[in-house]
A tleap script that builds the chain and sets N, CA, C and O, in Angstrom:
source leaprc.protein.ff14SB
mol = sequence {
  NMET THR ASP ALA ARG ALA ILE ALA GLU LYS
  ALA ARG GLY VAL PRO GLY VAL ALA GLY LEU
  SER GLY GLY PRO PHE GLY THR VAL SER THR
  TYR LEU PRO GLY GLU ARG LEU VAL GLY VAL
  ALA VAL ARG ASP SER GLY VAL GLU ILE SER
  ILE VAL ALA ARG GLU GLY HIE PRO LEU PRO
  GLN LEU ALA ALA LYS VAL ARG ARG ALA VAL
  ALA GLY LEU ALA GLY GLY ARG PRO VAL ASN
  ILE ARG ILE ASP ASP LEU GLU GLU THR CSER
}
set mol.1.N position { 45.992 -42.420 46.356 }
set mol.1.CA position { 45.396 -42.416 45.015 }
set mol.1.C position { 44.394 -43.557 44.907 }
set mol.1.O position { 44.669 -44.681 45.325 }
set mol.2.N position { 43.253 -43.261 44.353 }
set mol.2.CA position { 42.208 -44.267 44.155 }
set mol.2.C position { 42.552 -45.114 42.937 }
set mol.2.O position { 42.881 -44.580 41.878 }
set mol.3.N position { 42.476 -46.429 43.084 }
set mol.3.CA position { 42.833 -47.356 42.015 }
set mol.3.C position { 41.601 -47.698 41.184 }
set mol.3.O position { 40.789 -48.530 41.589 }
set mol.4.N position { 41.461 -47.066 40.033 }
set mol.4.CA position { 40.306 -47.265 39.164 }
set mol.4.C position { 40.211 -48.716 38.684 }
set mol.4.O position { 39.112 -49.256 38.555 }
set mol.5.N position { 41.356 -49.343 38.422 }
set mol.5.CA position { 41.328 -50.744 37.963 }
set mol.5.C position { 40.751 -51.656 39.037 }
set mol.5.O position { 39.952 -52.542 38.734 }
set mol.6.N position { 41.150 -51.447 40.291 }
set mol.6.CA position { 40.635 -52.273 41.387 }
set mol.6.C position { 39.140 -52.049 41.561 }
set mol.6.O position { 38.401 -52.996 41.830 }
set mol.7.N position { 38.690 -50.823 41.413 }
set mol.7.CA position { 37.254 -50.527 41.509 }
set mol.7.C position { 36.505 -51.245 40.397 }
set mol.7.O position { 35.456 -51.839 40.644 }
set mol.8.N position { 37.028 -51.198 39.173 }
set mol.8.CA position { 36.387 -51.873 38.042 }
set mol.8.C position { 36.293 -53.382 38.281 }
set mol.8.O position { 35.263 -53.999 38.014 }
set mol.9.N position { 37.375 -53.960 38.784 }
set mol.9.CA position { 37.395 -55.398 39.072 }
set mol.9.C position { 36.341 -55.786 40.102 }
set mol.9.O position { 35.598 -56.750 39.916 }
set mol.10.N position { 36.287 -55.021 41.194 }
set mol.10.CA position { 35.301 -55.291 42.252 }
set mol.10.C position { 33.887 -55.167 41.711 }
set mol.10.O position { 33.040 -56.015 41.991 }
set mol.11.N position { 33.624 -54.121 40.942 }
set mol.11.CA position { 32.279 -53.898 40.394 }
set mol.11.C position { 31.879 -55.044 39.467 }
set mol.11.O position { 30.754 -55.537 39.537 }
set mol.12.N position { 32.795 -55.466 38.604 }
set mol.12.CA position { 32.496 -56.573 37.683 }
set mol.12.C position { 32.239 -57.878 38.425 }
set mol.12.O position { 31.528 -58.747 37.920 }
set mol.13.N position { 32.809 -58.024 39.613 }
set mol.13.CA position { 32.672 -59.258 40.387 }
set mol.13.C position { 31.381 -59.384 41.173 }
set mol.13.O position { 31.118 -60.434 41.759 }
set mol.14.N position { 30.576 -58.343 41.197 }
set mol.14.CA position { 29.310 -58.403 41.933 }
set mol.14.C position { 28.310 -59.229 41.133 }
set mol.14.O position { 28.073 -58.940 39.960 }
set mol.15.N position { 27.717 -60.262 41.752 }
set mol.15.CA position { 26.709 -61.049 41.036 }
set mol.15.C position { 25.585 -60.142 40.546 }
set mol.15.O position { 25.041 -59.335 41.301 }
set mol.16.N position { 25.252 -60.290 39.276 }
set mol.16.CA position { 24.216 -59.458 38.668 }
set mol.16.C position { 24.787 -58.380 37.769 }
set mol.16.O position { 24.048 -57.737 37.023 }
set mol.17.N position { 26.099 -58.177 37.831 }
set mol.17.CA position { 26.749 -57.216 36.945 }
set mol.17.C position { 27.289 -57.984 35.739 }
set mol.17.O position { 28.154 -58.848 35.880 }
set mol.18.N position { 26.766 -57.656 34.546 }
set mol.18.CA position { 27.214 -58.319 33.321 }
set mol.18.C position { 28.488 -57.676 32.780 }
set mol.18.O position { 29.270 -58.325 32.086 }
set mol.19.N position { 28.693 -56.407 33.098 }
set mol.19.CA position { 29.881 -55.708 32.617 }
set mol.19.C position { 29.790 -54.233 32.941 }
set mol.19.O position { 28.869 -53.785 33.624 }
set mol.20.N position { 30.756 -53.487 32.443 }
set mol.20.CA position { 30.794 -52.047 32.645 }
set mol.20.C position { 30.475 -51.360 31.321 }
set mol.20.O position { 30.654 -51.938 30.249 }
set mol.21.N position { 30.009 -50.139 31.410 }
set mol.21.CA position { 29.608 -49.375 30.232 }
set mol.21.C position { 30.243 -47.991 30.301 }
set mol.21.O position { 30.485 -47.460 31.385 }
set mol.22.N position { 30.504 -47.427 29.160 }
set mol.22.CA position { 31.043 -46.073 29.119 }
set mol.22.C position { 29.993 -45.001 29.320 }
set mol.22.O position { 30.316 -43.818 29.420 }
set mol.23.N position { 28.725 -45.416 29.380 }
set mol.23.CA position { 27.658 -44.437 29.535 }
set mol.23.C position { 27.433 -43.682 28.239 }
set mol.23.O position { 28.057 -43.982 27.222 }
set mol.24.N position { 26.545 -42.706 28.275 }
set mol.24.CA position { 26.276 -41.940 27.068 }
set mol.24.C position { 27.543 -41.211 26.606 }
set mol.24.O position { 28.202 -40.536 27.397 }
set mol.25.N position { 27.863 -41.351 25.361 }
set mol.25.CA position { 29.015 -40.684 24.761 }
set mol.25.C position { 30.352 -41.135 25.346 }
set mol.25.O position { 31.369 -40.478 25.126 }
set mol.26.N position { 30.368 -42.239 26.085 }
set mol.26.CA position { 31.613 -42.773 26.633 }
set mol.26.C position { 32.260 -41.907 27.698 }
set mol.26.O position { 33.477 -41.948 27.879 }
set mol.27.N position { 31.462 -41.128 28.399 }
set mol.27.CA position { 32.015 -40.181 29.366 }
set mol.27.C position { 32.381 -40.804 30.708 }
set mol.27.O position { 33.090 -40.183 31.499 }
set mol.28.N position { 31.913 -42.011 30.974 }
set mol.28.CA position { 32.251 -42.662 32.240 }
set mol.28.C position { 33.521 -43.471 32.004 }
set mol.28.O position { 33.473 -44.630 31.591 }
set mol.29.N position { 34.653 -42.836 32.273 }
set mol.29.CA position { 35.943 -43.490 32.051 }
set mol.29.C position { 37.025 -42.760 32.839 }
set mol.29.O position { 36.855 -41.616 33.260 }
set mol.30.N position { 38.125 -43.448 33.022 }
set mol.30.CA position { 39.291 -42.888 33.678 }
set mol.30.C position { 40.466 -43.070 32.731 }
set mol.30.O position { 40.681 -44.155 32.192 }
set mol.31.N position { 41.213 -42.012 32.538 }
set mol.31.CA position { 42.400 -42.082 31.689 }
set mol.31.C position { 43.606 -42.458 32.541 }
set mol.31.O position { 43.944 -41.788 33.517 }
set mol.32.N position { 44.230 -43.537 32.142 }
set mol.32.CA position { 45.416 -44.050 32.821 }
set mol.32.C position { 46.577 -44.006 31.826 }
set mol.32.O position { 46.342 -43.863 30.626 }
set mol.33.N position { 47.789 -44.121 32.281 }
set mol.33.CA position { 48.912 -44.116 31.339 }
set mol.33.C position { 48.739 -45.185 30.262 }
set mol.33.O position { 48.742 -46.379 30.559 }
set mol.34.N position { 48.591 -44.758 29.038 }
set mol.34.CA position { 48.480 -45.677 27.908 }
set mol.34.C position { 47.141 -46.351 27.719 }
set mol.34.O position { 47.012 -47.218 26.854 }
set mol.35.N position { 46.144 -45.986 28.496 }
set mol.35.CA position { 44.834 -46.633 28.317 }
set mol.35.C position { 43.692 -45.778 28.860 }
set mol.35.O position { 43.885 -44.857 29.653 }
set mol.36.N position { 42.527 -46.120 28.408 }
set mol.36.CA position { 41.292 -45.503 28.897 }
set mol.36.C position { 40.454 -46.625 29.505 }
set mol.36.O position { 40.046 -47.549 28.801 }
set mol.37.N position { 40.200 -46.546 30.792 }
set mol.37.CA position { 39.419 -47.555 31.505 }
set mol.37.C position { 37.955 -47.134 31.450 }
set mol.37.O position { 37.564 -46.139 32.060 }
set mol.38.N position { 37.161 -47.886 30.727 }
set mol.38.CA position { 35.755 -47.559 30.510 }
set mol.38.C position { 34.899 -48.146 31.622 }
set mol.38.O position { 35.087 -49.294 32.024 }
set mol.39.N position { 33.952 -47.345 32.116 }
set mol.39.CA position { 32.990 -47.812 33.096 }
set mol.39.C position { 33.206 -47.280 34.495 }
set mol.39.O position { 32.326 -47.400 35.347 }
set mol.40.N position { 34.373 -46.689 34.746 }
set mol.40.CA position { 34.683 -46.120 36.061 }
set mol.40.C position { 35.283 -44.735 35.840 }
set mol.40.O position { 36.270 -44.582 35.120 }
set mol.41.N position { 34.682 -43.742 36.460 }
set mol.41.CA position { 35.220 -42.379 36.405 }
set mol.41.C position { 35.581 -41.970 37.834 }
set mol.41.O position { 34.709 -41.856 38.696 }
set mol.42.N position { 36.860 -41.755 38.071 }
set mol.42.CA position { 37.328 -41.324 39.387 }
set mol.42.C position { 37.607 -39.826 39.293 }
set mol.42.O position { 38.472 -39.380 38.539 }
set mol.43.N position { 36.857 -39.071 40.075 }
set mol.43.CA position { 37.012 -37.619 40.101 }
set mol.43.C position { 37.185 -37.171 41.542 }
set mol.43.O position { 36.929 -37.936 42.472 }
set mol.44.N position { 37.620 -35.932 41.725 }
set mol.44.CA position { 37.760 -35.396 43.081 }
set mol.44.C position { 36.428 -35.416 43.820 }
set mol.44.O position { 36.386 -35.639 45.030 }
set mol.45.N position { 35.340 -35.182 43.090 }
set mol.45.CA position { 34.009 -35.084 43.701 }
set mol.45.C position { 33.361 -36.434 43.983 }
set mol.45.O position { 32.385 -36.500 44.731 }
set mol.46.N position { 33.881 -37.508 43.400 }
set mol.46.CA position { 33.288 -38.818 43.628 }
set mol.46.C position { 33.707 -39.837 42.583 }
set mol.46.O position { 34.469 -39.535 41.665 }
set mol.47.N position { 33.197 -41.034 42.740 }
set mol.47.CA position { 33.458 -42.127 41.818 }
set mol.47.C position { 32.136 -42.478 41.146 }
set mol.47.O position { 31.120 -42.669 41.814 }
set mol.48.N position { 32.160 -42.559 39.829 }
set mol.48.CA position { 30.966 -42.960 39.075 }
set mol.48.C position { 31.260 -44.290 38.399 }
set mol.48.O position { 32.293 -44.463 37.752 }
set mol.49.N position { 30.335 -45.220 38.563 }
set mol.49.CA position { 30.477 -46.538 37.944 }
set mol.49.C position { 29.230 -46.772 37.100 }
set mol.49.O position { 28.104 -46.623 37.575 }
set mol.50.N position { 29.446 -47.136 35.855 }
set mol.50.CA position { 28.353 -47.372 34.928 }
set mol.50.C position { 28.319 -48.859 34.589 }
set mol.50.O position { 29.277 -49.395 34.032 }
set mol.51.N position { 27.216 -49.521 34.926 }
set mol.51.CA position { 27.156 -50.978 34.765 }
set mol.51.C position { 26.085 -51.410 33.768 }
set mol.51.O position { 25.152 -50.673 33.450 }
set mol.52.N position { 26.265 -52.634 33.292 }
set mol.52.CA position { 25.246 -53.365 32.555 }
set mol.52.C position { 24.773 -54.447 33.516 }
set mol.52.O position { 25.561 -55.286 33.954 }
set mol.53.N position { 23.488 -54.426 33.842 }
set mol.53.CA position { 22.930 -55.364 34.813 }
set mol.53.C position { 22.397 -56.612 34.110 }
set mol.53.O position { 21.972 -56.568 32.955 }
set mol.54.N position { 22.432 -57.705 34.831 }
set mol.54.CA position { 21.805 -58.939 34.327 }
set mol.54.C position { 20.345 -58.958 34.747 }
set mol.54.O position { 20.000 -58.561 35.860 }
set mol.55.N position { 19.509 -59.415 33.861 }
set mol.55.CA position { 18.082 -59.552 34.142 }
set mol.55.C position { 17.891 -60.450 35.369 }
set mol.55.O position { 18.653 -61.394 35.580 }
set mol.56.N position { 16.882 -60.152 36.163 }
set mol.56.CA position { 16.564 -60.984 37.319 }
set mol.56.C position { 17.153 -60.481 38.622 }
set mol.56.O position { 16.942 -61.086 39.673 }
set mol.57.N position { 17.883 -59.386 38.567 }
set mol.57.CA position { 18.464 -58.793 39.776 }
set mol.57.C position { 17.791 -57.445 40.007 }
set mol.57.O position { 17.873 -56.568 39.147 }
set mol.58.N position { 17.127 -57.258 41.146 }
set mol.58.CA position { 16.474 -55.968 41.409 }
set mol.58.C position { 17.504 -54.837 41.338 }
set mol.58.O position { 18.525 -54.870 42.024 }
set mol.59.N position { 17.224 -53.850 40.507 }
set mol.59.CA position { 18.214 -52.822 40.208 }
set mol.59.C position { 18.631 -51.973 41.407 }
set mol.59.O position { 19.825 -51.720 41.563 }
set mol.60.N position { 17.713 -51.520 42.261 }
set mol.60.CA position { 18.171 -50.732 43.414 }
set mol.60.C position { 19.098 -51.529 44.338 }
set mol.60.O position { 20.081 -50.992 44.848 }
set mol.61.N position { 18.785 -52.798 44.548 }
set mol.61.CA position { 19.625 -53.641 45.399 }
set mol.61.C position { 20.970 -53.920 44.733 }
set mol.61.O position { 21.999 -53.968 45.407 }
set mol.62.N position { 20.965 -54.102 43.416 }
set mol.62.CA position { 22.215 -54.336 42.699 }
set mol.62.C position { 23.126 -53.118 42.809 }
set mol.62.O position { 24.324 -53.258 43.059 }
set mol.63.N position { 22.572 -51.941 42.628 }
set mol.63.CA position { 23.364 -50.711 42.760 }
set mol.63.C position { 23.958 -50.608 44.168 }
set mol.63.O position { 25.120 -50.234 44.331 }
set mol.64.N position { 23.165 -50.938 45.169 }
set mol.64.CA position { 23.651 -50.880 46.552 }
set mol.64.C position { 24.778 -51.889 46.781 }
set mol.64.O position { 25.739 -51.588 47.489 }
set mol.65.N position { 24.670 -53.082 46.189 }
set mol.65.CA position { 25.720 -54.095 46.338 }
set mol.65.C position { 27.032 -53.631 45.698 }
set mol.65.O position { 28.109 -53.822 46.261 }
set mol.66.N position { 26.926 -53.023 44.524 }
set mol.66.CA position { 28.131 -52.514 43.860 }
set mol.66.C position { 28.756 -51.408 44.704 }
set mol.66.O position { 29.971 -51.375 44.900 }
set mol.67.N position { 27.922 -50.511 45.197 }
set mol.67.CA position { 28.411 -49.401 46.031 }
set mol.67.C position { 29.161 -49.937 47.254 }
set mol.67.O position { 30.247 -49.459 47.580 }
set mol.68.N position { 28.573 -50.935 47.928 }
set mol.68.CA position { 29.221 -51.526 49.104 }
set mol.68.C position { 30.531 -52.221 48.734 }
set mol.68.O position { 31.517 -52.135 49.467 }
set mol.69.N position { 30.532 -52.906 47.600 }
set mol.69.CA position { 31.714 -53.666 47.187 }
set mol.69.C position { 32.922 -52.767 46.941 }
set mol.69.O position { 34.057 -53.175 47.186 }
set mol.70.N position { 32.690 -51.558 46.463 }
set mol.70.CA position { 33.807 -50.686 46.103 }
set mol.70.C position { 34.068 -49.576 47.116 }
set mol.70.O position { 35.047 -48.841 46.980 }
set mol.71.N position { 33.225 -49.440 48.115 }
set mol.71.CA position { 33.319 -48.317 49.061 }
set mol.71.C position { 34.709 -48.185 49.671 }
set mol.71.O position { 35.215 -47.071 49.810 }
set mol.72.N position { 35.323 -49.281 50.030 }
set mol.72.CA position { 36.638 -49.234 50.652 }
set mol.72.C position { 37.751 -48.802 49.710 }
set mol.72.O position { 38.848 -48.466 50.158 }
set mol.73.N position { 37.481 -48.808 48.411 }
set mol.73.CA position { 38.488 -48.426 47.418 }
set mol.73.C position { 38.302 -46.994 46.918 }
set mol.73.O position { 39.120 -46.495 46.146 }
set mol.74.N position { 37.236 -46.338 47.351 }
set mol.74.CA position { 36.881 -45.025 46.804 }
set mol.74.C position { 37.581 -43.860 47.488 }
set mol.74.O position { 37.358 -42.707 47.119 }
set mol.75.N position { 38.407 -44.134 48.460 }
set mol.75.CA position { 39.147 -43.070 49.124 }
set mol.75.C position { 38.260 -42.058 49.831 }
set mol.75.O position { 38.585 -40.872 49.881 }
set mol.76.N position { 37.138 -42.522 50.380 }
set mol.76.CA position { 36.230 -41.633 51.096 }
set mol.76.C position { 35.295 -40.825 50.204 }
set mol.76.O position { 34.468 -40.062 50.703 }
set mol.77.N position { 35.418 -40.985 48.898 }
set mol.77.CA position { 34.542 -40.263 47.961 }
set mol.77.C position { 33.178 -40.937 47.885 }
set mol.77.O position { 33.069 -42.143 48.108 }
set mol.78.N position { 32.134 -40.165 47.572 }
set mol.78.CA position { 30.841 -40.800 47.320 }
set mol.78.C position { 30.919 -41.659 46.054 }
set mol.78.O position { 31.655 -41.341 45.120 }
set mol.79.N position { 30.154 -42.743 46.039 }
set mol.79.CA position { 30.128 -43.654 44.897 }
set mol.79.C position { 28.733 -43.610 44.284 }
set mol.79.O position { 27.738 -43.912 44.943 }
set mol.80.N position { 28.683 -43.233 43.024 }
set mol.80.CA position { 27.413 -43.170 42.286 }
set mol.80.C position { 27.393 -44.281 41.249 }
set mol.80.O position { 28.358 -44.489 40.515 }
set mol.81.N position { 26.269 -44.991 41.206 }
set mol.81.CA position { 26.123 -46.111 40.274 }
set mol.81.C position { 25.093 -45.740 39.217 }
set mol.81.O position { 23.991 -45.294 39.536 }
set mol.82.N position { 25.464 -45.929 37.957 }
set mol.82.CA position { 24.536 -45.762 36.824 }
set mol.82.C position { 24.252 -47.154 36.273 }
set mol.82.O position { 25.160 -47.974 36.141 }
set mol.83.N position { 23.014 -47.411 35.958 }
set mol.83.CA position { 22.672 -48.666 35.281 }
set mol.83.C position { 22.289 -48.270 33.858 }
set mol.83.O position { 21.220 -47.708 33.619 }
set mol.84.N position { 23.178 -48.572 32.928 }
set mol.84.CA position { 23.009 -48.105 31.554 }
set mol.84.C position { 22.333 -49.097 30.629 }
set mol.84.O position { 21.818 -48.713 29.579 }
set mol.85.N position { 22.327 -50.368 31.003 }
set mol.85.CA position { 21.737 -51.353 30.121 }
set mol.85.C position { 21.363 -52.581 30.937 }
set mol.85.O position { 21.789 -52.743 32.081 }
set mol.86.N position { 20.567 -53.434 30.330 }
set mol.86.CA position { 20.108 -54.670 30.958 }
set mol.86.C position { 20.367 -55.813 29.995 }
set mol.86.O position { 19.923 -55.789 28.846 }
set mol.87.N position { 21.087 -56.810 30.473 }
set mol.87.CA position { 21.364 -57.995 29.648 }
set mol.87.C position { 20.312 -59.044 29.956 }
set mol.87.O position { 20.142 -59.461 31.102 }
set mol.88.N position { 19.615 -59.461 28.923 }
set mol.88.CA position { 18.568 -60.472 29.102 }
set mol.88.C position { 19.192 -61.854 29.159 }
set mol.88.O position { 20.186 -62.133 28.488 }
set mol.89.N position { 18.591 -62.715 29.974 }
set mol.89.CA position { 19.010 -64.107 30.015 }
set mol.89.C position { 18.196 -64.872 28.999 }
set mol.89.O position { 17.028 -64.567 28.759 }
set mol.90.N position { 18.830 -65.878 28.398 }
set mol.90.CA position { 18.102 -66.632 27.362 }
set mol.90.C position { 17.412 -67.826 27.927 }
set mol.90.O position { 16.756 -68.565 27.192 }
savepdb mol mol.pdb
quit
């Protein structure tokens, strides 16, 4: 079984990731016993992670870093990264 919480933790730990997002209409989520984990959707067809990026990090490279960080936790499924928002630095 793929651990959605571990995937979320790894994704949040990548430098340049400000947080996770539910995506449009909150559809990027995994339902766990007693909770809804927002920002990671684990499906048979793949894993989708929706992030909020920090300004100053090239987005294609950031997506690749997140993908690499969680690849070992995805159970062989493809990992798709969505960048839903950008957090500006002050």
